[in-house]
C-alpha positions, 0 to 999 in steps of 0.5 A: 577266655580274656586275652590276658589269660590267653597269653599266660596260658601260652606262656605256660605251655611254651615254658613246659615244651622248652623244658622238654626240649632242654631235656632233649638237648641234655640226652643228646649231649650226654650221649655224644650226639648233634644237638644243633637242631634242638638248640635251633628249636630252643632259640626260636622258643626263647624268642617267642617267649620274650615277645609273649611276655612283652605282650602280656607286659604291654596289656598289664601296663598301657602306656 
């Protein structure tokens, strides 16, 4: 698997996992429960996603 294909796979997988965490947050909020841990996990995932996207852009457009 090429580096670009690997990055695309990791980005797609992370987006899938983020949707699950967002769903968990929605369920916790609707039940009136604390969702702080899930929110922290989602923030970390968002930061990871931005890093992966930046890495992919660097591969696509070398300076």
